[in-house]
mmCIF file of the C-alpha atoms, coordinates in Angstrom:
data_MODEL
# 
_entry.id   MODEL 
# 
loop_
_atom_site.group_PDB 
_atom_site.id 
_atom_site.type_symbol 
_atom_site.label_atom_id 
_atom_site.label_alt_id 
_atom_site.label_comp_id 
_atom_site.label_asym_id 
_atom_site.label_entity_id 
_atom_site.label_seq_id 
_atom_site.pdbx_PDB_ins_code 
_atom_site.Cartn_x 
_atom_site.Cartn_y 
_atom_site.Cartn_z 
_atom_site.occupancy 
_atom_site.B_iso_or_equiv 
_atom_site.pdbx_formal_charge 
_atom_site.auth_seq_id 
_atom_site.auth_comp_id 
_atom_site.auth_asym_id 
_atom_site.auth_atom_id 
_atom_site.pdbx_PDB_model_num 
ATOM 1   C CA . MET A 1 1   ? 8.399   9.801   -17.611 1.00 0.00 ? 1   MET A CA 1 
ATOM 2   C CA . GLN A 1 2   ? 10.693  6.811   -17.031 1.00 0.00 ? 2   GLN A CA 1 
ATOM 3   C CA . ALA A 1 3   ? 13.700  9.124   -16.845 1.00 0.00 ? 3   ALA A CA 1 
ATOM 4   C CA . ALA A 1 4   ? 11.898  11.311  -14.299 1.00 0.00 ? 4   ALA A CA 1 
ATOM 5   C CA . LEU A 1 5   ? 10.786  8.271   -12.304 1.00 0.00 ? 5   LEU A CA 1 
ATOM 6   C CA . GLN A 1 6   ? 14.336  6.979   -11.975 1.00 0.00 ? 6   GLN A CA 1 
ATOM 7   C CA . LEU A 1 7   ? 15.668  10.391  -10.980 1.00 0.00 ? 7   LEU A CA 1 
ATOM 8   C CA . PHE A 1 8   ? 12.875  11.048  -8.449  1.00 0.00 ? 8   PHE A CA 1 
ATOM 9   C CA . LEU A 1 9   ? 13.439  7.641   -6.871  1.00 0.00 ? 9   LEU A CA 1 
ATOM 10  C CA . ARG A 1 10  ? 17.210  8.016   -6.772  1.00 0.00 ? 10  ARG A CA 1 
ATOM 11  C CA . GLN A 1 11  ? 17.629  11.623  -5.646  1.00 0.00 ? 11  GLN A CA 1 
ATOM 12  C CA . GLY A 1 12  ? 14.192  12.929  -4.647  1.00 0.00 ? 12  GLY A CA 1 
ATOM 13  C CA . TYR A 1 13  ? 11.801  15.353  -6.266  1.00 0.00 ? 13  TYR A CA 1 
ATOM 14  C CA . HIS A 1 14  ? 13.354  18.666  -5.216  1.00 0.00 ? 14  HIS A CA 1 
ATOM 15  C CA . ALA A 1 15  ? 16.885  17.615  -6.139  1.00 0.00 ? 15  ALA A CA 1 
ATOM 16  C CA . THR A 1 16  ? 15.795  16.662  -9.669  1.00 0.00 ? 16  THR A CA 1 
ATOM 17  C CA . THR A 1 17  ? 15.748  19.320  -12.365 1.00 0.00 ? 17  THR A CA 1 
ATOM 18  C CA . ILE A 1 18  ? 13.978  19.501  -15.722 1.00 0.00 ? 18  ILE A CA 1 
ATOM 19  C CA . ARG A 1 19  ? 17.437  19.677  -17.319 1.00 0.00 ? 19  ARG A CA 1 
ATOM 20  C CA . GLN A 1 20  ? 18.390  16.353  -15.662 1.00 0.00 ? 20  GLN A CA 1 
ATOM 21  C CA . ILE A 1 21  ? 15.119  14.732  -16.728 1.00 0.00 ? 21  ILE A CA 1 
ATOM 22  C CA . ALA A 1 22  ? 15.577  15.901  -20.305 1.00 0.00 ? 22  ALA A CA 1 
ATOM 23  C CA . GLY A 1 23  ? 19.199  14.727  -20.346 1.00 0.00 ? 23  GLY A CA 1 
ATOM 24  C CA . ALA A 1 24  ? 18.274  11.290  -19.034 1.00 0.00 ? 24  ALA A CA 1 
ATOM 25  C CA . ALA A 1 25  ? 15.484  11.065  -21.622 1.00 0.00 ? 25  ALA A CA 1 
ATOM 26  C CA . GLY A 1 26  ? 17.823  12.127  -24.435 1.00 0.00 ? 26  GLY A CA 1 
ATOM 27  C CA . ILE A 1 27  ? 15.892  15.285  -25.313 1.00 0.00 ? 27  ILE A CA 1 
ATOM 28  C CA . VAL A 1 28  ? 16.452  19.022  -24.915 1.00 0.00 ? 28  VAL A CA 1 
ATOM 29  C CA . PRO A 1 29  ? 14.896  20.651  -21.837 1.00 0.00 ? 29  PRO A CA 1 
ATOM 30  C CA . GLY A 1 30  ? 12.439  22.686  -23.902 1.00 0.00 ? 30  GLY A CA 1 
ATOM 31  C CA . ALA A 1 31  ? 10.966  19.488  -25.355 1.00 0.00 ? 31  ALA A CA 1 
ATOM 32  C CA . VAL A 1 32  ? 9.767   18.449  -21.906 1.00 0.00 ? 32  VAL A CA 1 
ATOM 33  C CA . TYR A 1 33  ? 7.330   21.376  -21.991 1.00 0.00 ? 33  TYR A CA 1 
ATOM 34  C CA . ASN A 1 34  ? 5.715   20.000  -25.148 1.00 0.00 ? 34  ASN A CA 1 
ATOM 35  C CA . HIS A 1 35  ? 4.220   17.290  -22.917 1.00 0.00 ? 35  HIS A CA 1 
ATOM 36  C CA . PHE A 1 36  ? 4.158   18.698  -19.375 1.00 0.00 ? 36  PHE A CA 1 
ATOM 37  C CA . THR A 1 37  ? 3.747   22.116  -17.793 1.00 0.00 ? 37  THR A CA 1 
ATOM 38  C CA . GLY A 1 38  ? 6.649   21.410  -15.471 1.00 0.00 ? 38  GLY A CA 1 
ATOM 39  C CA . LYS A 1 39  ? 8.296   18.999  -13.074 1.00 0.00 ? 39  LYS A CA 1 
ATOM 40  C CA . GLU A 1 40  ? 5.291   18.723  -10.745 1.00 0.00 ? 40  GLU A CA 1 
ATOM 41  C CA . ALA A 1 41  ? 3.052   17.768  -13.687 1.00 0.00 ? 41  ALA A CA 1 
ATOM 42  C CA . ILE A 1 42  ? 5.457   14.932  -14.513 1.00 0.00 ? 42  ILE A CA 1 
ATOM 43  C CA . TYR A 1 43  ? 5.432   13.789  -10.892 1.00 0.00 ? 43  TYR A CA 1 
ATOM 44  C CA . LEU A 1 44  ? 1.617   13.870  -10.721 1.00 0.00 ? 44  LEU A CA 1 
ATOM 45  C CA . ALA A 1 45  ? 1.370   11.900  -13.974 1.00 0.00 ? 45  ALA A CA 1 
ATOM 46  C CA . LEU A 1 46  ? 3.718   9.278   -12.498 1.00 0.00 ? 46  LEU A CA 1 
ATOM 47  C CA . LEU A 1 47  ? 1.629   9.031   -9.319  1.00 0.00 ? 47  LEU A CA 1 
ATOM 48  C CA . HIS A 1 48  ? -1.585  8.617   -11.307 1.00 0.00 ? 48  HIS A CA 1 
ATOM 49  C CA . GLU A 1 49  ? -0.010  6.107   -13.675 1.00 0.00 ? 49  GLU A CA 1 
ATOM 50  C CA . ALA A 1 50  ? 1.330   4.087   -10.743 1.00 0.00 ? 50  ALA A CA 1 
ATOM 51  C CA . GLY A 1 51  ? -2.237  3.515   -9.559  1.00 0.00 ? 51  GLY A CA 1 
ATOM 52  C CA . VAL A 1 52  ? -1.220  2.080   -6.186  1.00 0.00 ? 52  VAL A CA 1 
ATOM 53  C CA . TYR A 1 53  ? -4.302  3.172   -4.285  1.00 0.00 ? 53  TYR A CA 1 
ATOM 54  C CA . ALA A 1 54  ? -6.666  2.160   -7.074  1.00 0.00 ? 54  ALA A CA 1 
ATOM 55  C CA . ALA A 1 55  ? -5.033  -1.291  -7.057  1.00 0.00 ? 55  ALA A CA 1 
ATOM 56  C CA . ILE A 1 56  ? -5.498  -1.560  -3.288  1.00 0.00 ? 56  ILE A CA 1 
ATOM 57  C CA . GLY A 1 57  ? -9.147  -0.602  -3.649  1.00 0.00 ? 57  GLY A CA 1 
ATOM 58  C CA . ARG A 1 58  ? -9.727  -3.142  -6.432  1.00 0.00 ? 58  ARG A CA 1 
ATOM 59  C CA . ALA A 1 59  ? -7.921  -5.863  -4.461  1.00 0.00 ? 59  ALA A CA 1 
ATOM 60  C CA . LEU A 1 60  ? -10.074 -5.398  -1.371  1.00 0.00 ? 60  LEU A CA 1 
ATOM 61  C CA . ALA A 1 61  ? -13.261 -5.057  -3.451  1.00 0.00 ? 61  ALA A CA 1 
ATOM 62  C CA . ALA A 1 62  ? -12.532 -8.447  -5.062  1.00 0.00 ? 62  ALA A CA 1 
ATOM 63  C CA . ALA A 1 63  ? -11.940 -10.216 -1.736  1.00 0.00 ? 63  ALA A CA 1 
ATOM 64  C CA . SER A 1 64  ? -14.419 -12.907 -0.791  1.00 0.00 ? 64  SER A CA 1 
ATOM 65  C CA . GLY A 1 65  ? -15.088 -15.355 1.999   1.00 0.00 ? 65  GLY A CA 1 
ATOM 66  C CA . ASP A 1 66  ? -17.957 -16.899 3.883   1.00 0.00 ? 66  ASP A CA 1 
ATOM 67  C CA . SER A 1 67  ? -16.495 -16.227 7.330   1.00 0.00 ? 67  SER A CA 1 
ATOM 68  C CA . VAL A 1 68  ? -14.686 -13.262 8.873   1.00 0.00 ? 68  VAL A CA 1 
ATOM 69  C CA . GLU A 1 69  ? -11.436 -15.209 8.894   1.00 0.00 ? 69  GLU A CA 1 
ATOM 70  C CA . THR A 1 70  ? -11.633 -16.324 5.244   1.00 0.00 ? 70  THR A CA 1 
ATOM 71  C CA . LEU A 1 71  ? -12.660 -12.834 4.082   1.00 0.00 ? 71  LEU A CA 1 
ATOM 72  C CA . MET A 1 72  ? -9.785  -11.260 6.058   1.00 0.00 ? 72  MET A CA 1 
ATOM 73  C CA . ARG A 1 73  ? -7.356  -13.856 4.703   1.00 0.00 ? 73  ARG A CA 1 
ATOM 74  C CA . ASP A 1 74  ? -8.428  -13.308 1.093   1.00 0.00 ? 74  ASP A CA 1 
ATOM 75  C CA . GLY A 1 75  ? -8.297  -9.529  1.579   1.00 0.00 ? 75  GLY A CA 1 
ATOM 76  C CA . ALA A 1 76  ? -4.807  -9.729  3.096   1.00 0.00 ? 76  ALA A CA 1 
ATOM 77  C CA . TYR A 1 77  ? -3.418  -11.857 0.277   1.00 0.00 ? 77  TYR A CA 1 
ATOM 78  C CA . ARG A 1 78  ? -5.015  -9.666  -2.379  1.00 0.00 ? 78  ARG A CA 1 
ATOM 79  C CA . LEU A 1 79  ? -3.712  -6.520  -0.679  1.00 0.00 ? 79  LEU A CA 1 
ATOM 80  C CA . LEU A 1 80  ? -0.172  -7.903  -0.485  1.00 0.00 ? 80  LEU A CA 1 
ATOM 81  C CA . ALA A 1 81  ? -0.323  -9.011  -4.130  1.00 0.00 ? 81  ALA A CA 1 
ATOM 82  C CA . ALA A 1 82  ? -1.413  -5.516  -5.188  1.00 0.00 ? 82  ALA A CA 1 
ATOM 83  C CA . LEU A 1 83  ? 1.394   -3.920  -3.177  1.00 0.00 ? 83  LEU A CA 1 
ATOM 84  C CA . LYS A 1 84  ? 3.949   -6.359  -4.595  1.00 0.00 ? 84  LYS A CA 1 
ATOM 85  C CA . ALA A 1 85  ? 2.773   -5.645  -8.160  1.00 0.00 ? 85  ALA A CA 1 
ATOM 86  C CA . HIS A 1 86  ? 3.416   -1.942  -7.537  1.00 0.00 ? 86  HIS A CA 1 
ATOM 87  C CA . SER A 1 87  ? 6.550   -2.253  -5.407  1.00 0.00 ? 87  SER A CA 1 
ATOM 88  C CA . GLU A 1 88  ? 8.786   -0.444  -7.900  1.00 0.00 ? 88  GLU A CA 1 
ATOM 89  C CA . VAL A 1 89  ? 6.794   2.773   -7.617  1.00 0.00 ? 89  VAL A CA 1 
ATOM 90  C CA . MET A 1 90  ? 6.006   2.642   -3.894  1.00 0.00 ? 90  MET A CA 1 
ATOM 91  C CA . PRO A 1 91  ? 8.854   5.042   -3.073  1.00 0.00 ? 91  PRO A CA 1 
ATOM 92  C CA . LEU A 1 92  ? 6.962   7.695   -5.069  1.00 0.00 ? 92  LEU A CA 1 
ATOM 93  C CA . LEU A 1 93  ? 4.441   7.734   -2.243  1.00 0.00 ? 93  LEU A CA 1 
ATOM 94  C CA . PHE A 1 94  ? 7.233   8.493   0.217   1.00 0.00 ? 94  PHE A CA 1 
ATOM 95  C CA . VAL A 1 95  ? 8.407   11.333  -2.006  1.00 0.00 ? 95  VAL A CA 1 
ATOM 96  C CA . ASP A 1 96  ? 4.929   12.802  -1.670  1.00 0.00 ? 96  ASP A CA 1 
ATOM 97  C CA . VAL A 1 97  ? 4.864   12.267  2.096   1.00 0.00 ? 97  VAL A CA 1 
ATOM 98  C CA . LEU A 1 98  ? 8.304   13.810  2.600   1.00 0.00 ? 98  LEU A CA 1 
ATOM 99  C CA . GLU A 1 99  ? 8.374   16.527  -0.027  1.00 0.00 ? 99  GLU A CA 1 
ATOM 100 C CA . PHE A 1 100 ? 4.725   17.464  -0.591  1.00 0.00 ? 100 PHE A CA 1 
ATOM 101 C CA . GLU A 1 101 ? 3.327   16.735  2.915   1.00 0.00 ? 101 GLU A CA 1 
ATOM 102 C CA . THR A 1 102 ? 0.915   14.129  1.399   1.00 0.00 ? 102 THR A CA 1 
ATOM 103 C CA . ARG A 1 103 ? -0.813  16.767  -0.757  1.00 0.00 ? 103 ARG A CA 1 
ATOM 104 C CA . ASN A 1 104 ? -1.098  14.430  -3.751  1.00 0.00 ? 104 ASN A CA 1 
ATOM 105 C CA . VAL A 1 105 ? -1.476  10.955  -2.261  1.00 0.00 ? 105 VAL A CA 1 
ATOM 106 C CA . VAL A 1 106 ? -4.441  12.060  -0.148  1.00 0.00 ? 106 VAL A CA 1 
ATOM 107 C CA . ALA A 1 107 ? -6.422  12.742  -3.336  1.00 0.00 ? 107 ALA A CA 1 
ATOM 108 C CA . LEU A 1 108 ? -5.354  9.400   -4.811  1.00 0.00 ? 108 LEU A CA 1 
ATOM 109 C CA . ALA A 1 109 ? -6.243  7.530   -1.632  1.00 0.00 ? 109 ALA A CA 1 
ATOM 110 C CA . ALA A 1 110 ? -9.678  9.173   -1.664  1.00 0.00 ? 110 ALA A CA 1 
ATOM 111 C CA . GLU A 1 111 ? -10.355 7.505   -5.036  1.00 0.00 ? 111 GLU A CA 1 
ATOM 112 C CA . ALA A 1 112 ? -9.853  4.067   -3.455  1.00 0.00 ? 112 ALA A CA 1 
ATOM 113 C CA . LEU A 1 113 ? -11.659 4.884   -0.221  1.00 0.00 ? 113 LEU A CA 1 
ATOM 114 C CA . PRO A 1 114 ? -15.130 3.683   -1.309  1.00 0.00 ? 114 PRO A CA 1 
ATOM 115 C CA . HIS A 1 115 ? -13.715 0.200   -2.086  1.00 0.00 ? 115 HIS A CA 1 
ATOM 116 C CA . ILE A 1 116 ? -11.781 0.115   1.169   1.00 0.00 ? 116 ILE A CA 1 
ATOM 117 C CA . VAL A 1 117 ? -14.806 1.215   3.204   1.00 0.00 ? 117 VAL A CA 1 
ATOM 118 C CA . SER A 1 118 ? -16.935 -1.365  1.386   1.00 0.00 ? 118 SER A CA 1 
ATOM 119 C CA . PHE A 1 119 ? -14.544 -4.202  2.267   1.00 0.00 ? 119 PHE A CA 1 
ATOM 120 C CA . PHE A 1 120 ? -14.484 -3.357  5.963   1.00 0.00 ? 120 PHE A CA 1 
ATOM 121 C CA . SER A 1 121 ? -18.233 -2.765  6.048   1.00 0.00 ? 121 SER A CA 1 
ATOM 122 C CA . ARG A 1 122 ? -18.714 -6.230  4.496   1.00 0.00 ? 122 ARG A CA 1 
ATOM 123 C CA . LEU A 1 123 ? -16.330 -7.663  7.072   1.00 0.00 ? 123 LEU A CA 1 
ATOM 124 C CA . ALA A 1 124 ? -18.214 -6.006  9.954   1.00 0.00 ? 124 ALA A CA 1 
ATOM 125 C CA . ALA A 1 125 ? -21.622 -7.062  8.568   1.00 0.00 ? 125 ALA A CA 1 
ATOM 126 C CA . LEU A 1 126 ? -20.455 -10.641 8.100   1.00 0.00 ? 126 LEU A CA 1 
ATOM 127 C CA . GLY A 1 127 ? -19.046 -10.662 11.620  1.00 0.00 ? 127 GLY A CA 1 
ATOM 128 C CA . ALA A 1 128 ? -22.301 -9.339  13.051  1.00 0.00 ? 128 ALA A CA 1 
ATOM 129 C CA . GLU A 1 129 ? -24.323 -11.873 11.039  1.00 0.00 ? 129 GLU A CA 1 
ATOM 130 C CA . THR A 1 130 ? -22.224 -14.869 12.065  1.00 0.00 ? 130 THR A CA 1 
ATOM 131 C CA . GLY A 1 131 ? -21.429 -13.626 15.565  1.00 0.00 ? 131 GLY A CA 1 
ATOM 132 C CA . GLU A 1 132 ? -17.697 -14.113 14.903  1.00 0.00 ? 132 GLU A CA 1 
ATOM 133 C CA . LEU A 1 133 ? -16.624 -10.516 15.317  1.00 0.00 ? 133 LEU A CA 1 
ATOM 134 C CA . LYS A 1 134 ? -16.588 -8.465  18.480  1.00 0.00 ? 134 LYS A CA 1 
ATOM 135 C CA . PRO A 1 135 ? -18.334 -5.116  18.086  1.00 0.00 ? 135 PRO A CA 1 
ATOM 136 C CA . VAL A 1 136 ? -15.495 -3.194  16.470  1.00 0.00 ? 136 VAL A CA 1 
ATOM 137 C CA . ARG A 1 137 ? -15.989 -0.055  14.403  1.00 0.00 ? 137 ARG A CA 1 
ATOM 138 C CA . PRO A 1 138 ? -15.178 -0.721  10.724  1.00 0.00 ? 138 PRO A CA 1 
ATOM 139 C CA . ASP A 1 139 ? -12.822 2.293   10.581  1.00 0.00 ? 139 ASP A CA 1 
ATOM 140 C CA . VAL A 1 140 ? -10.795 0.961   13.522  1.00 0.00 ? 140 VAL A CA 1 
ATOM 141 C CA . LEU A 1 141 ? -10.707 -2.504  11.995  1.00 0.00 ? 141 LEU A CA 1 
ATOM 142 C CA . ALA A 1 142 ? -9.585  -0.933  8.698   1.00 0.00 ? 142 ALA A CA 1 
ATOM 143 C CA . ARG A 1 143 ? -6.700  0.909   10.340  1.00 0.00 ? 143 ARG A CA 1 
ATOM 144 C CA . ALA A 1 144 ? -5.583  -2.185  12.241  1.00 0.00 ? 144 ALA A CA 1 
ATOM 145 C CA . PHE A 1 145 ? -5.765  -4.401  9.141   1.00 0.00 ? 145 PHE A CA 1 
ATOM 146 C CA . LEU A 1 146 ? -4.169  -1.930  6.710   1.00 0.00 ? 146 LEU A CA 1 
ATOM 147 C CA . GLY A 1 147 ? -1.560  -0.841  9.242   1.00 0.00 ? 147 GLY A CA 1 
ATOM 148 C CA . LEU A 1 148 ? -0.564  -4.431  9.917   1.00 0.00 ? 148 LEU A CA 1 
ATOM 149 C CA . PHE A 1 149 ? -0.324  -5.615  6.321   1.00 0.00 ? 149 PHE A CA 1 
ATOM 150 C CA . VAL A 1 150 ? 1.050   -2.447  4.734   1.00 0.00 ? 150 VAL A CA 1 
ATOM 151 C CA . SER A 1 151 ? 3.774   -2.282  7.390   1.00 0.00 ? 151 SER A CA 1 
ATOM 152 C CA . TYR A 1 152 ? 4.430   -6.000  6.864   1.00 0.00 ? 152 TYR A CA 1 
ATOM 153 C CA . PHE A 1 153 ? 4.862   -5.356  3.142   1.00 0.00 ? 153 PHE A CA 1 
ATOM 154 C CA . PHE A 1 154 ? 7.289   -2.496  3.779   1.00 0.00 ? 154 PHE A CA 1 
ATOM 155 C CA . THR A 1 155 ? 9.374   -4.524  6.208   1.00 0.00 ? 155 THR A CA 1 
ATOM 156 C CA . VAL A 1 156 ? 9.643   -7.246  3.574   1.00 0.00 ? 156 VAL A CA 1 
ATOM 157 C CA . ARG A 1 157 ? 10.392  -4.773  0.802   1.00 0.00 ? 157 ARG A CA 1 
ATOM 158 C CA . PHE A 1 158 ? 12.847  -2.448  2.508   1.00 0.00 ? 158 PHE A CA 1 
ATOM 159 C CA . PHE A 1 159 ? 14.368  -4.112  5.560   1.00 0.00 ? 159 PHE A CA 1 
ATOM 160 C CA . SER A 1 160 ? 15.479  -7.105  3.521   1.00 0.00 ? 160 SER A CA 1 
ATOM 161 C CA . ARG A 1 161 ? 17.563  -4.715  1.425   1.00 0.00 ? 161 ARG A CA 1 
ATOM 162 C CA . VAL A 1 162 ? 19.272  -3.440  4.553   1.00 0.00 ? 162 VAL A CA 1 
ATOM 163 C CA . VAL A 1 163 ? 19.918  -6.706  6.341   1.00 0.00 ? 163 VAL A CA 1 
ATOM 164 C CA . GLY A 1 164 ? 19.921  -9.102  3.404   1.00 0.00 ? 164 GLY A CA 1 
ATOM 165 C CA . GLN A 1 165 ? 17.914  -12.279 3.638   1.00 0.00 ? 165 GLN A CA 1 
ATOM 166 C CA . PHE A 1 166 ? 16.271  -12.173 7.027   1.00 0.00 ? 166 PHE A CA 1 
ATOM 167 C CA . PRO A 1 167 ? 14.016  -14.924 8.424   1.00 0.00 ? 167 PRO A CA 1 
ATOM 168 C CA . GLY A 1 168 ? 10.384  -13.866 8.496   1.00 0.00 ? 168 GLY A CA 1 
ATOM 169 C CA . LEU A 1 169 ? 10.722  -11.083 5.962   1.00 0.00 ? 169 LEU A CA 1 
ATOM 170 C CA . ASP A 1 170 ? 9.312   -13.081 3.058   1.00 0.00 ? 170 ASP A CA 1 
ATOM 171 C CA . VAL A 1 171 ? 5.739   -12.686 1.893   1.00 0.00 ? 171 VAL A CA 1 
ATOM 172 C CA . ASN A 1 172 ? 4.681   -16.259 2.518   1.00 0.00 ? 172 ASN A CA 1 
ATOM 173 C CA . ALA A 1 173 ? 1.564   -18.046 3.703   1.00 0.00 ? 173 ALA A CA 1 
ATOM 174 C CA . ASP A 1 174 ? 2.896   -19.058 7.126   1.00 0.00 ? 174 ASP A CA 1 
ATOM 175 C CA . VAL A 1 175 ? 3.896   -15.513 8.059   1.00 0.00 ? 175 VAL A CA 1 
ATOM 176 C CA . VAL A 1 176 ? 0.707   -13.958 6.664   1.00 0.00 ? 176 VAL A CA 1 
ATOM 177 C CA . ASP A 1 177 ? -1.346  -16.510 8.571   1.00 0.00 ? 177 ASP A CA 1 
ATOM 178 C CA . ASP A 1 178 ? 0.573   -15.661 11.762  1.00 0.00 ? 178 ASP A CA 1 
ATOM 179 C CA . PHE A 1 179 ? -0.245  -11.982 11.259  1.00 0.00 ? 179 PHE A CA 1 
ATOM 180 C CA . LEU A 1 180 ? -3.902  -12.844 10.604  1.00 0.00 ? 180 LEU A CA 1 
ATOM 181 C CA . ASN A 1 181 ? -3.946  -14.954 13.755  1.00 0.00 ? 181 ASN A CA 1 
ATOM 182 C CA . ILE A 1 182 ? -2.552  -12.044 15.775  1.00 0.00 ? 182 ILE A CA 1 
ATOM 183 C CA . LEU A 1 183 ? -5.091  -9.651  14.262  1.00 0.00 ? 183 LEU A CA 1 
ATOM 184 C CA . ALA A 1 184 ? -7.998  -12.011 14.836  1.00 0.00 ? 184 ALA A CA 1 
ATOM 185 C CA . HIS A 1 185 ? -7.034  -13.479 18.219  1.00 0.00 ? 185 HIS A CA 1 
ATOM 186 C CA . GLY A 1 186 ? -4.334  -11.268 19.752  1.00 0.00 ? 186 GLY A CA 1 
ATOM 187 C CA . VAL A 1 187 ? -1.021  -12.371 21.199  1.00 0.00 ? 187 VAL A CA 1 
ATOM 188 C CA . LEU A 1 188 ? -1.993  -13.122 24.779  1.00 0.00 ? 188 LEU A CA 1 
ATOM 189 C CA . ARG A 1 189 ? -3.281  -16.486 25.892  1.00 0.00 ? 189 ARG A CA 1 
ATOM 190 C CA . SER A 1 190 ? -6.686  -16.473 27.451  1.00 0.00 ? 190 SER A CA 1 
ATOM 191 C CA . ALA A 1 191 ? -6.813  -16.976 31.230  1.00 0.00 ? 191 ALA A CA 1 
ATOM 192 C CA . ASP A 1 192 ? -7.978  -20.570 30.629  1.00 0.00 ? 192 ASP A CA 1 
ATOM 193 C CA . ASN A 1 193 ? -4.904  -21.474 28.560  1.00 0.00 ? 193 ASN A CA 1 
ATOM 194 C CA . LYS A 1 194 ? -2.096  -19.904 30.589  1.00 0.00 ? 194 LYS A CA 1 
ATOM 195 C CA . GLU A 1 195 ? 0.664   -22.318 31.530  1.00 0.00 ? 195 GLU A CA 1 
# 
């Protein structure tokens, strides 16, 4: 599986053959079929073993806080930690998006969905209870939150490889707090505070 993982990440799923996987693993091609029915079975096993979506679900389920802001902050840090812990296999998800039209990751994401929905439902309920949160649908809040922090993770992970060390591309508290501030309060000054 490690040989297949490296080949899939380096050259893509369709460009990788069973013969290449076997060669990289130091076995004959026929031996691959003792463990897997074919190349797609190896890929699916790698996706399941990676457990990215399950980790995201567990991270958000474990988040806590007694205010909307502290719950969002804890959820954001836990989400980023889960993504960082799985950063080596994240490109497998892109293989699925590009080469399988998300056929496999949709099923994996569905496994984590109850935890994700629970987190944003808790966030909305807490906001309604404390009066801190505008009436925002939990699914919209989920897309804004996940879109912001997942894209932040990918800019840190991938853009820094392209441009080298780039200010603001580190996963650090100041930057995460800035993103949380933008999510919670927007980027425009209120009419009272315009200079």
